[in-house]
N, C-alpha and C positions, 0 to 999 in steps of 0.2 A: 194460506194466501191463495187468492183466485189466480189461476194460471191460464194456460192455452185452451182454446176451444177443442173439446173432445167430440162433441156431437153438433152437427149443423144440419138442419132440415130446411129444405127450400120448396115451397109450393106443393106440399104433400097433399094428396087427395085419395080418398077411398070411396068408390061408388058401390052401393048395393042396389042394383036395378036403377031406378030413377032417383034414389036417395043418395046424397053426398054426406056420409057419416063424418068424414073429415074433409074439409073444404079449403084448399089453398093455405095450409098451415105452414108457417115458417118460424123457426126458433133456434137458439143456440144454447148449449149447456157447456159450462167450463169446468175444468178441474179445480177442486177445492171450493166449489159452489153448489148450493142446492137450489134447483129450479123446480118450483111447484107448478102444476097445472090444475086449475080448479074450474068448476062450472057445475051447473045443475045436471041432474040425471038426463042422459040422452045427449049431452053436449059433445060426445065423441072422444072422451078422455081415454077410456080403455081401448077403444079402436086405435087411437094414436099409439099407445104403448105396444099393441099387437103389431102395428106396422113397423115400429122401430126395432122390435125384437125379431121380426121376420115371421111371426105366426100368421100374419096376413100379408098378401102381396099388395103393393101400392098400385092404384089406378094410374097415377101420374105423380110427378115430383121427384125429388132426389134426397137421399139420406147419405150424409158423409160422417164416417167415424174416423177420427184421427186423420182427416183429410183424404181418406179413401172412400170411394163410392161403394156403398154396401147395399144399394137399393134393391138389387135383384139376388142377393145372397140368401141362402136358406138359414133357418135359425141356428143350426149346429155350427155353421161356419162363423156366423156373427158371434156366437158364444165363445168359440175358440179364439177369436180375435180380441175378446175382452169385454163383450157386452153381456152383462148379467141382469136377470130380472126375477122379480117375485110376482106371484099371482094373487088375485082377489081371494081365491080359496086356497087354503094351505095345501101344499103339494110336497109331502114327505113320505118316507117309507115307515109306516107306523109300527111294523114288527121288528125294526132294527133299533139299536141304540142311537142316541144323538151322535156319538162319535162315529159309528158305522155309517150313518147317513152322510156325514161330512167326508169320511174317507172315500166313499163311493164317488162323491162329487169331485174330490181331488184326483182320484184315480182316472177319471174321464179325461184329464189333461196330460196323463202320462204318455210318453212316446210309445210305450208298449203296455197298454192298459190291462191286457188279459194275460196273466201268467197261470196257466191251468194247473201246474204242479207245485205252485208256491202258495204258502199261507199269506193271504192278503194283509193280515195284521203284522207281518214281518217286514213290510215295506215302510221303513222308518221315515223316509222322506215324505211320503203321502200322509202318514200319520201325523207328522209335525205340521203339515199344512192344515190337516183337519183340526188339530188341537188349536192352532193359531186362529182358525176361523171361529171356533167356539169361544175363544177368549175375546175376539173382536165383537162377537154378538152377545157377550156377557152370559154365556151359557156353559162355561167350562165345568162348573161344579155339577152339572146335570149330564155330563158326557156319557156316563155309563148307564143312564136311565133309558128304558124302552120309550120310543117316541110317543106311543099311544098313551103312556102314563103322564106325559107332560101336559101342563095346562094349555089352554088355547093360546095365550100370549107367548108361552115358551115355545110352542110349535111354530108360531110366526117368527120368533127369533131364530129357531133352528132352520127355517127355510132361508132366511137371510145368511145364516152361517154357511149353509150349503152353497149358496151363491158365491160367498166370499172365498170358499175353498177352491173355486175355479179361477181365482186371481183376476177378477174383472177390473177394468179401469172405469167403466160406466155402469152405474146401477139404475135400473128401471124398476121403481117400487110402486106397485099398484095397490093402493089402499092398505098399507101394512098395519094400520091401527084398527081395521074393521073388526067389530065384535069384542073389543077389549074394554075392560073396566078402567077406572081412573089410574090405579096403581100400575097395571100392566102398560097402559098407554104412556105414562111418564117414563117407564123403563125403556120402551121402544123409542121414544123421542130422544132419550139420551144416547142410545145406540146409533140412531140415524145421524144425530148431530156430530158425533165423533167421526163417523164414516164420511160425512160431507167435507171434513177437513182434508181428506186424502184421496177422495174419489170425485168424479163428476156424478151428480145424482139428479135424476128426473123423478119427481114424486107426484103421484096422483093421490089425493086424499080429500075426504069430506070433512074432517075435523079441522075447522077453521082456526081454533086456538093453536093446534099443533102446527098448522101451515104457517101462520104468522110468527110463531116462535122459531121455526126452522129456516124458512126460505130466505135466500138472498134476492131471488128474482121470482116473480109470479106471472104466469100467463093465464088469462081468463078466457075460456072457450064457451061459446053459446051456439047451439045449432050447427056444430061442426066447424065453426069459424073462430079465429082468434079475435076476441073483442079488444083486448089491450094487453100489453106486456110492460112490466115496470117493477120498481122496487115496492116492497110491501106498503110503505107509507103512501106512495102514489096510488096504488090499487085501493087502499082504504079510503082515500079521498075522492076517488073517481065516481062521478055521479052516474055514469052509464053502468058501472059495475054494481053500484048500489041498487039501481033500478032493475037490472037484469038478474041479479043473483043474490047478493049479500043482504039486501034490505037497508033500512035506514042506518046512517053512519053511527048512531049511538048504540046500535046492536053489534057492531064489529068488535073483534077482539082487540 
């Protein structure tokens, strides 16, 4: 069930010299809902994700997470508050097992993350969080496998599992289906759909079939600006969206 607003963005802007990559963007993401951001290349979608995660500083505007102003907080503080993100390029420790990757992510939330004289694998609380994250990402059967031996799709699942191990309330997913085949895409879609039942999810994705299958709310960006926000049925029927991005209505999913 869709609940309270977890993320609220007001008038967000990012300038690179004379270019406004994100220009007066406002939106809300609620718990139990999946809010997708779509648009052509160069629309400002990844820049928006980077602003929300703290990887880029905003030029102006405000970002509220659970009613707290996080506009000027660094990425690590946002992450500890419950903002998790994935990246366009897979970001895992390739020489570690899937379980070890998730354990490291869980350990980062420990009150005492570094125990120099203690076997890290003996920390049962962190191991349980790691295993739970692998279950949620449908990767538990591959937990003992070295990350470099996993398929591309499984590595993408592992990155989401690592994010889940930090116990976020908000998930910022930047093109999680990029480079996947049909079977891997369907597996990832199923994972994201379940996560959207319990988390607030902001999804940037180019796979329109997946977007219209998953999203409760869609925001269309063009040239850094919000063109329109609405339900998938409203976006599908919007002539401005068809002209700017999606093409003729009979080509929509």
